[in-house]
N, CA, C and O of each residue as an XYZ file, in Angstrom:
512
protein
N     -22.835    -10.746      6.336
C     -23.080     -9.739      5.316
C     -22.142     -8.879      4.724
O     -21.982     -8.702      3.516
N     -21.428     -8.265      5.810
C     -20.330     -7.365      5.159
C     -19.173     -7.994      4.618
O     -18.418     -7.436      3.822
N     -19.017     -9.269      5.089
C     -17.842    -10.175      4.228
C     -18.401    -10.429      2.812
O     -17.544    -10.386      1.929
N     -19.549    -10.663      2.454
C     -20.142    -11.199      1.175
C     -20.056     -9.497      0.379
O     -19.654     -9.393     -0.780
N     -20.359     -8.641      0.951
C     -20.188     -7.247      0.170
C     -18.879     -7.022     -0.316
O     -18.617     -6.808     -1.500
N     -17.855     -7.084      0.837
C     -16.407     -7.046      0.468
C     -16.046     -7.864     -0.769
O     -15.411     -7.434     -1.732
N     -16.512     -9.055     -0.627
C     -16.126    -10.103     -1.766
C     -16.547     -9.474     -3.160
O     -15.793     -9.308     -4.119
N     -17.892     -9.155     -3.091
C     -18.611     -8.718     -4.431
C     -17.942     -7.382     -4.799
O     -17.681     -7.169     -5.983
N     -17.670     -6.539     -3.927
C     -17.159     -5.056     -4.424
C     -15.739     -5.419     -5.087
O     -15.482     -4.985     -6.210
N     -14.800     -6.235     -4.367
C     -13.482     -6.617     -5.079
C     -13.808     -7.259     -6.295
O     -13.147     -6.911     -7.274
N     -14.798     -8.235     -6.471
C     -15.024     -9.139     -7.623
C     -15.419     -7.863     -8.847
O     -15.021     -7.916    -10.011
N     -16.130     -6.944     -8.376
C     -16.605     -5.866     -9.374
C     -15.395     -5.202     -9.935
O     -15.263     -5.095    -11.155
N     -14.497     -4.747     -9.089
C     -13.303     -4.141     -9.465
C     -12.180     -5.130    -10.400
O     -11.429     -4.687    -11.269
N     -12.273     -6.359    -10.035
C     -11.525     -7.270    -11.046
C     -12.249     -7.521    -12.390
O     -11.654     -7.654    -13.459
N     -13.641     -7.574    -12.225
C     -14.179     -7.683    -13.489
C     -13.872     -6.400    -14.565
O     -13.632     -6.574    -15.760
N     -13.917     -5.359    -14.037
C     -13.512     -4.117    -14.699
C     -12.209     -4.050    -15.307
O     -11.954     -3.612    -16.429
N     -11.325     -4.575    -14.374
C      -9.899     -4.620    -14.702
C      -9.616     -5.604    -15.952
O      -8.717     -5.469    -16.781
N     -10.494     -6.527    -15.902
C     -10.303     -7.516    -16.754
C     -10.436     -7.017    -18.440
O      -9.845     -7.493    -19.409
N     -11.383     -5.943    -18.395
C     -11.568     -5.406    -19.461
C     -10.760     -4.400    -20.004
O     -11.130     -3.819    -21.025
N      -9.545     -4.078    -19.369
C      -8.657     -3.053    -19.506
C      -7.876     -3.391    -20.911
O      -7.668     -2.458    -21.688
N      -7.452     -4.690    -21.236
C      -7.008     -4.856    -22.463
C      -7.743     -4.451    -23.992
O      -7.242     -3.981    -25.014
N      -8.993     -4.809    -23.699
C      -9.814     -4.556    -24.746
C     -10.043     -3.066    -24.867
O     -10.004     -2.476    -25.947
N     -10.243     -2.591    -23.905
C     -10.471     -0.964    -23.872
C      -9.321     -0.431    -24.492
O      -9.413      0.404    -25.392
N      -8.253     -0.855    -24.073
C      -6.945     -0.100    -24.705
C      -6.835     -0.654    -26.376
O      -6.566      0.177    -27.244
N      -6.995     -1.680    -26.635
C      -7.100     -2.165    -28.055
C      -8.019     -1.414    -28.687
O      -7.666     -0.902    -29.750
N      -9.323     -1.184    -28.219
C     -10.514     -0.478    -28.945
C     -10.242      1.122    -28.720
O     -11.067      1.939    -29.127
N      -9.249      1.458    -28.167
C      -8.865      2.904    -28.286
C      -9.745      3.829    -27.117
O      -9.882      5.051    -27.176
N     -10.235      3.039    -26.172
C     -10.938      3.818    -24.969
C      -9.975      4.496    -24.361
O     -10.290      5.593    -23.900
N      -8.915      4.140    -24.246
C      -7.745      4.971    -23.377
C      -6.608      5.066    -24.232
O      -6.403      4.307    -25.179
N      -5.795      6.109    -23.847
C      -4.547      6.200    -24.757
C      -4.848      6.803    -26.091
O      -5.907      6.691    -26.708
N      -3.713      7.498    -26.478
C      -3.886      8.388    -27.660
C      -3.342      7.707    -28.967
O      -3.650      8.180    -30.061
N      -2.613      6.708    -28.872
C      -1.882      6.063    -30.075
C      -1.686      4.567    -29.823
O      -1.656      4.132    -28.672
N      -1.565      3.847    -30.802
C      -1.179      2.449    -30.603
C      -0.014      2.227    -29.752
O       0.005      1.240    -29.017
N       1.130      3.196    -29.787
C       2.181      3.096    -28.815
C       1.899      3.524    -27.650
O       2.519      3.045    -26.701
N       1.061      4.363    -27.463
C       0.690      4.778    -25.978
C      -0.005      3.731    -25.257
O       0.284      3.428    -24.099
N      -1.063      3.091    -26.044
C      -1.880      1.873    -25.507
C      -0.906      0.902    -25.148
O      -0.988      0.381    -24.035
N       0.020      0.580    -25.944
C       1.090     -0.406    -25.660
C       1.781     -0.146    -24.399
O       1.931     -1.007    -23.532
N       2.182      1.012    -24.318
C       2.850      1.409    -23.068
C       2.186      1.330    -21.890
O       2.692      0.809    -20.896
N       0.782      1.937    -21.916
C      -0.108      1.514    -20.873
C      -0.268      0.285    -20.371
O      -0.079     -0.016    -19.192
N      -0.676     -0.576    -21.395
C      -1.026     -1.927    -21.040
C       0.292     -2.624    -20.408
O       0.150     -3.356    -19.428
N       1.404     -2.431    -20.890
C       2.584     -2.911    -20.439
C       2.802     -2.532    -18.900
O       3.050     -3.321    -17.989
N       2.670     -1.311    -18.828
C       2.763     -0.706    -17.417
C       1.902     -1.232    -16.461
O       2.355     -1.562    -15.365
N       0.764     -1.351    -16.716
C      -0.670     -2.030    -15.835
C       0.064     -3.414    -15.532
O       0.398     -3.708    -14.384
N       0.297     -4.247    -16.625
C       0.823     -5.545    -16.259
C       1.862     -5.796    -15.436
O       1.876     -6.744    -14.651
N       2.900     -4.859    -15.587
C       4.040     -5.054    -14.569
C       3.626     -4.649    -13.028
O       3.925     -5.242    -11.992
N       2.755     -3.317    -13.220
C       2.456     -3.095    -11.798
C       1.454     -4.023    -11.064
O       1.530     -4.217     -9.851
N       0.574     -4.548    -11.804
C      -0.480     -5.614    -11.394
C       0.387     -6.599    -10.837
O       0.107     -6.886     -9.673
N       1.345     -7.190    -11.326
C       1.982     -8.368    -10.668
C       2.903     -8.049     -9.731
O       3.386     -8.909     -8.995
N       3.242     -6.738     -9.671
C       4.082     -5.970     -8.512
C       3.246     -5.925     -7.242
O       3.817     -6.009     -6.155
N       1.829     -5.786     -7.327
C       0.935     -5.336     -6.073
C       0.817     -6.744     -5.524
O       0.670     -7.721     -6.259
N       0.900     -6.822     -3.951
C       0.909     -7.968     -3.302
C       0.079     -7.691     -2.083
O       0.069     -6.607     -1.499
N      -0.688     -8.856     -1.708
C      -1.629     -8.826     -0.660
C      -1.212    -10.066      0.269
O      -1.782    -11.063     -0.174
N      -0.540    -10.335      1.233
C      -0.047    -11.452      2.022
C       0.674    -12.301      1.130
O       0.398    -13.498      1.060
N       1.556    -11.792      0.457
C       2.606    -12.306     -0.159
C       1.896    -12.898     -1.478
O       2.610    -13.595     -2.199
N       0.622    -12.697     -1.843
C       0.078    -13.102     -3.048
C      -0.141    -12.097     -4.158
O      -0.803    -11.089     -3.911
N       0.396    -12.308     -5.429
C       0.197    -11.382     -6.312
C      -1.239    -10.883     -6.622
O      -2.143    -11.717     -6.586
N      -1.505     -9.684     -6.901
C      -2.839     -9.220     -7.265
C      -3.382    -10.074     -8.347
O      -4.509    -10.547     -8.202
N      -2.625    -10.343     -9.528
C      -3.173    -11.138    -10.493
C      -3.379    -12.696    -10.181
O      -4.046    -13.436    -10.904
N      -2.816    -13.041     -9.179
C      -3.333    -14.495     -8.626
C      -4.298    -14.696     -7.584
O      -4.535    -15.765     -7.022
N      -4.880    -13.489     -7.353
C      -5.978    -13.499     -6.151
C      -7.251    -14.094     -6.914
O      -7.554    -13.863     -8.084
N      -7.950    -14.934     -5.980
C      -9.313    -15.583     -6.351
C     -10.138    -15.435     -5.115
O      -9.699    -15.371     -3.967
N     -11.451    -15.387     -5.507
C     -12.500    -15.344     -4.357
C     -11.996    -16.452     -3.405
O     -11.340    -17.403     -3.830
N     -12.306    -16.308     -2.174
C     -12.889    -14.900     -1.419
C     -11.956    -13.780     -1.079
O     -12.126    -13.003     -0.139
N     -11.054    -13.763     -1.841
C      -9.850    -12.700     -1.683
C      -9.554    -12.528     -0.098
O      -9.748    -11.478      0.515
N      -9.109    -13.588      0.402
C      -8.745    -13.418      2.015
C      -7.531    -12.650      2.188
O      -6.596    -12.830      1.408
N      -7.442    -11.728      3.228
C      -6.381    -10.796      3.384
C      -6.347     -9.657      2.552
O      -5.349     -8.954      2.389
N      -7.537     -9.472      1.987
C      -7.412     -8.297      0.857
C      -8.663     -7.211      1.506
O      -9.736     -7.705      1.852
N      -8.464     -5.981      1.611
C      -9.465     -4.995      2.077
C      -9.658     -4.259      0.729
O      -8.760     -4.119     -0.101
N     -10.901     -3.812      0.602
C     -11.331     -2.921     -0.625
C     -10.577     -1.757     -0.504
O     -10.067     -1.336     -1.543
N     -10.385     -1.119      0.566
C      -9.844      0.284      0.653
C      -8.112      0.127      0.168
O      -7.450      0.922     -0.497
N      -7.730     -1.071      0.714
C      -6.356     -1.271      0.374
C      -6.164     -1.773     -1.145
O      -5.126     -1.509     -1.754
N      -6.960     -2.330     -1.586
C      -6.983     -2.627     -3.105
C      -6.940     -1.552     -3.961
O      -6.051     -1.355     -4.788
N      -8.030     -0.761     -3.737
C      -8.197      0.530     -4.422
C      -7.155      1.538     -4.224
O      -6.791      2.181     -5.208
N      -6.651      1.750     -3.127
C      -5.244      2.615     -2.898
C      -4.029      2.052     -3.609
O      -3.162      2.799     -4.063
N      -3.969      0.703     -3.703
C      -2.915      0.129     -4.618
C      -2.981      0.408     -6.009
O      -2.039      0.789     -6.704
N      -4.138      0.198     -6.371
C      -4.464      0.376     -7.830
C      -4.268      1.747     -8.427
O      -3.786      2.002     -9.530
N      -4.751      2.645     -7.456
C      -4.570      4.103     -7.763
C      -2.959      4.541     -7.957
O      -2.527      5.458     -8.656
N      -2.330      3.753     -7.256
C      -0.928      4.062     -7.217
C      -0.198      3.587     -8.652
O       0.881      4.016     -9.061
N      -0.908      2.763     -9.204
C      -0.156      2.206    -10.573
C      -0.820      2.812    -11.807
O      -0.645      2.354    -12.936
N      -1.640      3.935    -11.517
C      -2.327      4.451    -12.652
C      -1.392      5.317    -13.597
O      -1.729      5.498    -14.767
N      -0.183      5.868    -13.075
C       0.687      6.616    -13.862
C       1.925      6.000    -14.170
O       2.814      5.795    -13.343
N       1.972      5.693    -15.439
C       3.545      5.098    -16.014
C       4.403      6.100    -15.718
O       4.020      7.194    -15.303
N       5.807      5.741    -15.942
C       6.753      6.583    -15.883
C       6.666      7.378    -17.187
O       6.303      6.964    -18.287
N       7.129      8.775    -16.795
C       7.197      9.800    -17.951
C       8.093      9.389    -19.037
O       9.275      9.077    -18.890
N       7.403      9.415    -20.194
C       8.283      8.865    -21.398
C       8.085      9.945    -22.600
O       7.200     10.796    -22.515
N       8.768      9.883    -23.482
C       8.451     10.819    -24.641
C       8.080      9.942    -25.997
O       8.889      9.072    -26.321
N       7.037     10.109    -26.707
C       6.685      9.354    -27.777
C       7.837      9.497    -29.091
O       8.680     10.385    -29.220
N       7.622      8.522    -29.853
C       8.610      8.735    -31.150
C       8.186      9.772    -31.851
O       9.080     10.365    -32.456
N       6.988     10.232    -31.980
C       6.421     11.401    -32.640
C       7.002     12.605    -32.196
O       7.419     13.474    -32.961
N       7.038     12.674    -30.783
C       7.572     13.786    -30.297
C       9.093     14.173    -30.425
O       9.543     15.318    -30.392
N       9.852     12.910    -30.589
C      11.269     12.930    -31.011
C      11.536     13.420    -32.304
O      12.464     14.185    -32.569
N      10.548     12.883    -33.270
C      10.591     13.031    -34.730
C      10.408     14.566    -35.033
O      11.064     15.110    -35.922
N       9.459     15.268    -34.232
C       9.003     16.731    -34.269
C       9.755     17.597    -33.327
O       9.368     18.733    -33.051
N      10.964     16.995    -32.770
C      11.766     17.831    -31.788
C      10.745     18.590    -30.613
O      10.987     19.699    -30.136
N       9.808     17.920    -30.334
C       8.981     18.367    -29.190
C       9.818     17.836    -27.752
O      10.432     16.772    -27.667
N       9.696     18.691    -26.845
C      10.096     18.136    -25.540
C       9.067     17.729    -24.694
O       9.239     17.437    -23.510
N       7.858     17.703    -25.360
C       6.590     17.398    -24.560
C       6.804     15.948    -24.020
O       7.190     15.022    -24.733
N       6.493     15.834    -22.586
C       6.465     14.456    -22.006
C       5.062     13.916    -22.175
O       4.099     14.630    -21.897
N       4.928     12.799    -22.578
C       3.835     12.074    -22.803
C       2.891     11.738    -21.383
O       3.296     10.915    -20.562
N       1.575     12.485    -21.203
C       0.934     12.330    -20.257
C      -0.403     11.367    -20.000
O      -1.218     11.543    -19.095
N      -0.446     10.259    -21.047
C      -1.645      9.662    -20.670
C      -1.275      8.468    -19.647
O      -0.222      7.832    -19.593
N      -2.373      8.349    -18.892
C      -2.307      7.475    -17.712
C      -3.319      6.497    -17.820
O      -4.020      6.646    -18.821
N      -3.656      5.385    -16.975
C      -4.440      4.456    -16.584
C      -5.821      5.050    -15.583
O      -6.759      4.364    -15.177
N      -5.613      6.387    -15.376
C      -6.266      6.853    -14.244
C      -7.893      6.551    -14.457
O      -8.639      6.068    -13.605
N      -8.218      6.918    -15.672
C      -9.777      6.706    -15.847
C     -10.262      5.241    -16.049
O     -11.469      5.012    -15.972
N      -9.307      4.157    -16.325
C      -9.894      2.884    -16.200
C      -9.728      2.488    -14.692
O     -10.595      1.899    -14.046
N      -8.669      2.830    -14.275
C      -8.623      2.471    -12.732
C      -9.860      3.034    -11.900
O     -10.467      2.374    -11.058
N     -10.117      4.219    -12.222
C     -11.423      4.886    -11.416
C     -12.545      4.317    -11.741
O     -13.477      4.296    -10.936
N     -12.641      3.757    -12.984
C     -13.852      3.005    -13.454
C     -14.109      1.806    -12.852
O     -15.259      1.376    -12.765
N     -12.872      1.047    -12.300
C     -12.861     -0.183    -11.762
C     -13.269      0.024    -10.154
O     -14.031     -0.732     -9.551
N     -12.740      0.968     -9.689
C     -12.973      1.458     -8.457
C     -14.480      1.891     -8.170
O     -15.107      1.591     -7.154
N     -14.944      2.630     -9.216
C     -16.504      2.908     -9.049
C     -17.343      1.976     -9.217
O     -18.527      2.208     -8.972
N     -16.973      0.813     -9.635
C     -17.669     -0.339     -9.931
C     -17.886     -0.951     -8.381
O     -18.974     -1.214     -7.868
N     -16.833     -1.073     -7.901
C     -16.754     -1.811     -6.605
C     -17.513     -0.501     -5.565
O     -18.332     -0.870     -4.722
N     -17.309      0.426     -5.644
C     -17.978      1.387     -4.815
C     -19.825      1.442     -4.960
O     -20.697      1.664     -4.120
N     -19.877      1.147     -6.338
C     -21.393      1.082     -6.656
C     -21.975     -0.203     -5.660
O     -23.024     -0.098     -5.026
N     -21.232     -1.255     -5.641
C     -21.907     -2.466     -4.852
C     -22.003     -2.037     -3.545
O     -23.010     -2.371     -2.921
N     -21.134     -1.343     -2.983
C     -21.079     -1.089     -1.714
C     -22.132     -0.002     -1.248
O     -22.841     -0.123     -0.249
N     -22.132      1.020     -2.068
C     -23.451      2.140     -1.950
C     -24.735      1.377     -2.113
O     -25.628      1.569     -1.287
N     -24.944      0.389     -3.264
C     -26.389     -0.112     -3.070
C     -26.666     -0.794     -2.014
O     -27.875     -0.934     -1.833
N     -25.835     -1.377     -1.075
C     -26.199     -2.151      0.015
C     -26.218     -1.280      1.007
O     -26.865     -1.724      1.956
N     -25.686      0.001      1.227
C     -25.664      0.760      2.055
C     -27.026      1.520      1.989
O     -27.662      1.741      3.020
N     -27.471      1.926      0.726
C     -28.754      2.561      0.441
C     -29.873      1.746      0.661
O     -30.938      2.271      0.985
N     -29.748      0.194      0.489
C     -30.883     -0.547      1.067
C     -31.000     -0.765      2.451
O     -32.110     -0.952      2.949
N     -29.928     -0.760      3.152
C     -29.975     -0.637      4.486
C     -30.705      0.473      5.238
O     -31.448      0.309      6.206
N     -30.398      1.580      4.674
C     -30.685      2.905      5.209
C     -32.259      3.051      5.018
O     -32.769      4.002      5.610
N     -33.190      2.133      4.177
C     -34.526      2.218      3.790
C     -35.162      1.416      4.808
O     -36.301      1.738      5.145
N     -34.516      0.263      5.438
C     -35.064     -0.650      6.317
C     -35.471     -0.127      7.430
O     -35.979     -0.840      8.297
């Protein structure tokens, strides 16, 4: 049963992460088209760099052998902050402001989807 829940929780995280490009396109995250493009590019690069047992995150498929939910969420949280950058608008207006948008809310949404799967089962077990 634990193995099944682990797979379901990881699948829930993957399902939410698959929605990231659409969320960026629709303006759910990021403050401008340039920002959203930067965030998407950063996530794609980070996603391909995350590895589990020599397998890239974006190549993982169920049953997700060699992947723990905690390790997955920890690695995802590590990729939520792109390197500091200055937008073109900031350069044009002589601002020294470093752009601060991150993928943190998207990553957190994905992690919470997996946690909800795990909590649901824990709540059901405690009622028995």
